[in-house]
N, C-alpha and C positions, 0 to 999 in steps of 0.2 A: 145146672149147667151153665146158665147165664152168668151166675155169680162167680163160678169157677173160671169162666172165660174172662170176665172182667178183672179177676184177681191175677190171671195169667198175663193179661195185657199190662197191668199196673207193674207186675213184676219184670215184664220185658222192658217197659220204660225205665224203671229204676235201675236195672242192670245196665242198660245202654247209657243212661244218664251218668252212671258211674265211669263207663268206659269213656264217655265224652269228657268228663272231668280229667281222667287220666291222660286223654289226649291233649287237653288244654294246658295240663302241666308240662307237657313235653314240648309244646310249641315255643315258648319263650327261649328254651334251651337252644332249639334249633335256629331261631330267629337271630340269636346273638353269638352263635357259634362262629369261631374265626375262620374255619375252612369248610363251611357247609357248601353244598352244590351251588346254591344261588350266588354266593359271594365269589366262588371260584369262576363261575361262568362269567360274572361281570368283570372280574379281573382279567380274564383271557380276552374277553371282548374289547376291554379298554386297550389292551396291548395291540389288538388288531387295528383300533381306531388311532392310536398314538402315532404321530408323525408330522403331519402337515402343520399344525400349531407350533410344536416344539421345535421343529427344524427352522421354520421361518423366524421364530423369535430369537433363537441362537444366531442365525444369520444376521439379525439386526445388530449383533455385537460384531460388527465387521472391522476392517483395518482402520477406517476413519474413526469409528467409535472407540477403538482401543487407544488410538493416538489422543483423542479428545479426553478420554478418562485419565490417561497418563499425564497429560499437561495439567488437567485440573487438580490432581493429587500433588503434582510437583510444585504448583504455584500456590495452591491454597490449602494444603494439608487435607484434613478430613472433612472440610466445610461442605463439599458438594455430595457427601454420602446420602444425606437426607433427601436431596432432589431426586436421586435414583429410586428411592422407594416411592416417592409421590408419582413417578412416572409409571408404576406397574398398573394401576387401574385404568390409566388412559390407553396403554398398549392393549390391555384385555378387551376393553370395551369396543375399540375400533376393529381389531381383528377378529373378534367373535361374531361381528357382523358379516364379514367375509365368509367365515366358517358356516354360519347358518345358511347363507345364500347358496353356498355350494351344496350343502346336505340337502336342502329343501328342493332346490330347482334342478339339481344335477347338471348345472351349466356353469361355465367360467364366467369371469367378470366381463370379458370383451363380448362374449356371446349375448349376455344379458343386455348389455348396453346397445347392441346392434338390434336385438329383438324388440326392445321397448322404446328406443330412442332413435333408431335409424342407423344405417350403415355409414353414413357421413360423420355422425357423432362418434361412432365406434372407432373409425379410422382415425379421427383427430385425437381421440384419447390414446390410441395405440402408438401413434407417431410422436406424441409428446412423451409417452412412456420410454420410447426408445432414447430419447435424449438423456433421461435420468439414468436408464440402464447402462448405456454406453459410457457415461462419465463414472458411474458407480464401479463398472469393470475395471476402469483405469486405476481407481483407487484400490480395489482388491489386489490387483496385480502388483501395484506399487508396494503394498503391505506385504505380500509374498516375497517380493524382491528384497524388501528390508529386513525380513525375518532371516534370510540366508546371510545378508551382508553383516549382520550383528556378529557373526563368527567367521567373517571372511569368505563366504561362499559366494562365488560370482552370480549375479542376478540371471545371467543367461541359463544357468543350471537349474535354479530354483524355479524360475518362470517356465522353462521348457518341461520340467518334471510335472508342474502343476497343470500345464496344458494337456500333457498326455493322460493324467489322472482324470481330469474333467471330461476328456472325450471318451475314456474308458466307462465312466459312470453311466452315460446315456446309452451305451451299446451293450448293457447287461441284459436287455431282452424284456424287461418289465419294469413298471413304475415301482413295485414292492422292492425289487433288488436295488434299484437306484436309491430309493429311500433309506434302505438299511445302510448303504454306504454313507449316505448324508448324515444318518444318525451317529455313526462312528466319528465322523468329523465333529459332530456336535459335542459328543462326549470328550473328545481330545481337547476342546476349548476349556474344559473345567480344570486344565492344569494351571490356569490363572489363580485358583485358590491355593494349592500348595505354594506357588511362588509368593503370594501375598504372606503366607505364614513364615515362609523362610525369611522374609524381610523384617521379622520381629517387630510388627506394630504395636503401638502403645494403646491398649484396648481402653484404658481410662480416657485418653484423649479422643479416641474414636467415638465413644458414647457421649462424652459431655462437651466435646467441641464439634463433633461431626453431626450426631443426631439431635442434641439438645442445646448446642452452643449458639451464640449470636451469628447472624448472617450479615456480611458486610454489604448490604444492598445499596450503599451510598457510593460504592466503588464501581466505576464504569467497566473496568477489566473483568470484575467479577459478574456484572450484569451480562457482558458479552459471552462469558463462559457458560452462564445459565442457559442463554439462547442456543449456544453451540451444542450443549448437552441434550436440552429438551427438544430443540427444532429438529433434530435428526432422529428422534425416537420413532415417528411414523414415517415410513418410506412408501412411495406409490407402488413400487414393485412388491412390497410385502403383501398388500391387498390382493393384487393379481396372482401371485404365487399361491397363497393359502387357498383362495377359491378354486383355482385350477387343480391343485394337487388334491384337494378334497374330492373333485370330480373324477380325477384319474385314479384315485384309490377306491372309487365305487362306493363312497359313503352316502347315506340316504337319511330320510327323516328320523328314523329310530336312533340314529347316531348323534343327534344334535347335542344332547347333553354331555356325552363323553367327549365329543369334539370340542366343546367348550372348555371342558376340564383339561384336555390336552393343550388348549390355548392359555389357560390360566397357568398351568404348570410352566410353560415356556416363558410366559411373561415375568414370572417370578425368577426363573433361572437366569434369564439374560441380564436382569438387573443386579443379580447377585455377582455375576461376572464383572459387570461394570464397576461395582463397588470393590471387588477384589483388586482390580487394576488401580483404582484410586488409592486404596489402602497401601498397595505395594509401593507406589511412587511417593505417597505421603510420608511413609516410614523411612524412606531412603533419600530421595531426591530433594523433597521439601526440607528434610532435616539438614541436608548438605547445601541448601540454597542453589540447587541446580534446576533450571527450567528449560529442558530440551523442547524443541518444537516439532520433532519427527519421531516416528516409531523406532527408527534405527538408532537415533541418539538416546532414546529412552532405554533401549535394551543394553546399549554399550555402557550407559551411565550406571545401570543396575549391577553389572558384573563386579566392579571393585567395591561396591557399597553392601551388597547382599549375597555376593558369591556367584561362581559360575553356574551353580545349579538353578539359582533364580533367574538368571539371564537365559539359561537354556530352556527353562520352562515358559519364560516370557516369549522367546523366539518361536517355540513349538505352538504355543497358543495363538500367536500372531499368524503363523503360517495356516493353521487349521481354520481359523476364523476367516481369513482371506479366501481360502479354498472353498469353504462352505458357502460363503456370500456370493463368490463368483458362479457357483452352481445355481444358487437359488435366483439370483439376478438375471442370469442368462435364460433359465427356464421360465421366468415370469414373462419376458417378452416373447419367447419362442411359443408358448401356450397362447398368449394374447394375440399374437399375429395369425396363428391358426384359426382362433375363435372369430376374429374380425373378418378374415378374408376367405374362411370356409374350406381350407384344406385339412387333411388329416393331421391331428395334433396331439398324439398321446405317445407316452413312453412304452405303452403296451403294443404299439405297432412296430413291425420290423423296418429296417432301413429302406427295403424294397417297397414298402407299402406307404412310407411317409418321407420321401427323399427330401422334399422341401423343408419339412420340420427339422430334420437333422442337419440339413445344410446351414440353415439360419443360426442354429445353435453353435455350430462349429465355427462359422464364420465370425460371430460375435467374439468369442473367447480368442480366436486366432488374431484378428486385427487388434483387439485390445492388449494382448500379450506382445505384439510386435511394436506397438506404439510405446509401451512401457520400456522396452529394451533399447530405444533410441537414446544415444548418449547425450547427456546434459538436459534431458526432459525435466521440466520444473514439476516434480511430483507433488510438492506442498500446494502449489497453485491449483493442481488438478483437484486436490481434495476440497479446496474452497470453492472451486467451480461446481463440484457435485452438490455441495450444500446449497449453492445458489439455485442450481436447476431444480432441486427438491423443493425448495421453499416456494417457488413460482408455479410448479406443476402440480404439487399436492392438492391445492384447492379444487382442480379439475377432478382428480380421482376421488377425493373425499366427497364432492358434491354428488357424483353418480352413486357412490356407495350409500350415502344417506338417502338419497331419492329412491333407490331400489329397496333398501331395507325398510323404508317407511311406506311401501306400497303394498296395500292388501292384495292387489291384482298379481303381484310377484310372489309374495310369501304366504298369502291366505291367512290361516290361523296363526302362524308363526310371525305375523308382522310385528314390527317394533311399535311401542306406544308413541304417541306424540311427545310425551314427556322424556322418553329415552332418546328420541331423535333430536329433541332440543338440546339435551345435555351433550350428545355427541357433536352436534353442530358447534356448540360453544367451545368445547375442548378443541375441536378441530380448528376453529378460528385462532385460538391461542397458539396452537402448534404452527400454523401458517404464519402468523406474525413473528414468532421467535425464529422460524426458519429464514425469513426475509431479513430480519435483523442481523442474523449471522451472515447472510449473503452480502450485505452491504459493507462498505469499507469501515474497519473498526474506528477510524478517526471521527466518523459522524456522531459517535456518542459525546465527543467534546462539546457539541452544541446543546446537549441536554443538561439541564441543572438539576442534579439529584441531591 
C-alpha cells in the first residue's frame, strides 16, 4: 500500500509538472501579446492620465515661440533645428519634477511653497508669477489678433471670439471637460506640420545644414536667436499649471510613471512643432531673403511663396496656439492664487461654490484682450517684455521647484537624488542666463568679442 501510495504521488507530481510546463509555454505568448488584458488596461489608464503634461508642453509653443521660430528659419534657414532637439531633455526634466510633486503630494505648487516656506514666500512667488502671466496673455492675444489679420479679419472679431471660447471652457463644469477642449486646441496646433510640407523643404539641406551643419557661433545675431529660442523654453507658468492640473485631475502616486510619459510625449511634440515652423520659413522666406519680425508678416509672406493653404494652416496654428496658451497661462495664476490665499480653486467647483476663482480667471483674459485691442499698441515690444519678465522671474520659480523636489520631507521615497537636483540646477541656470540675454538690448552683444 505504501509503495502504491508513493507511486501515486510520483504520478501526481509528474502529471502536474507536465501541466506546469504547458502553462509555462503559454505565458510567454500572453506576455508578448499585443492586446492582452494587462496591456489594454495600461493603455486605457494612460489615456486617463494623459493631459497635464501634453497640454502644457504644446502651450509652450505659444504666439511668441511661433514668431521666434519663424524668424529663426527666415534668417538662418535650417541652422536652429538642432537646438530644438537639444531642448527636449531640458523641458522634460524640469516639467517632470512638477508632475511628480503633484502626483505624490496631491498639492499645487503655490500650496507647497506656503506649507514648507510660509505664506509670505508663497505670496511673493504668486505676485511675481502674475507679472509673467499678464505679459504672456498680452502676447497670446497679440498672436490671436495677428492670425486673423493675415487674411484681413479685424482683431476685434478674432480677439472677441477667443474671449468667448476661453470663458466657455472654464464653465464646462469639470476639469476633465475643460482639459478635453484644451487637448483639441493642442491637436489643431499640429497643422504646422502639413504647412511645413506644403512649403516643399529641401530635406538634404535640413539634414546636412540643419542637423549636422556648422553653427555660426561667431555671429552675434545668431547668438541672440539661440538665447531667444532657448531662454523661453521654460516658463514659470508651466510649472504652476502642470502641478495644479495634476492635482485637479486627481492623479496620485501610482500615476507618477505614466504622468512622466505624458510629459515626455509633450516635450517631443512641442519641439517638433517648433521645427515645423523653422522648416516652413526656411524653405520659403530664407530662400527669398525675406526676414519678417512679426507673426502677421510671416503669415502674409508665406502666401505668395508657399500658397494660400500654407498661409491658412499657419494662421490656424497661430490662432490655436495663442488660444491654448491663453487658457494655460490664465489657469496657472488662477490656481496659484487659490492655493496661496486659501479659497476654493478647482474647475470641479461650480461658479456658485468658487466665485473668486472664476472671477480672477475672467478678469485676466478680459483685461488682456481689451489692452491688445487698443489702437497703435506696440505688440512687438510687448513680446520682448514677456521674455524680459520671464528671464528675471524664472529663478524664483525654479528655485522653489528644485528645493521641493530635493526634499525628502516633501516627496519621501520619490525624492530626487542630489545628482539629479544638481543637473536641473545647472540647466536652470543656463536657461535663466539665456533668458536675461534676450531681455537685454540686442546692441549689448557688440561689446562682446566672439
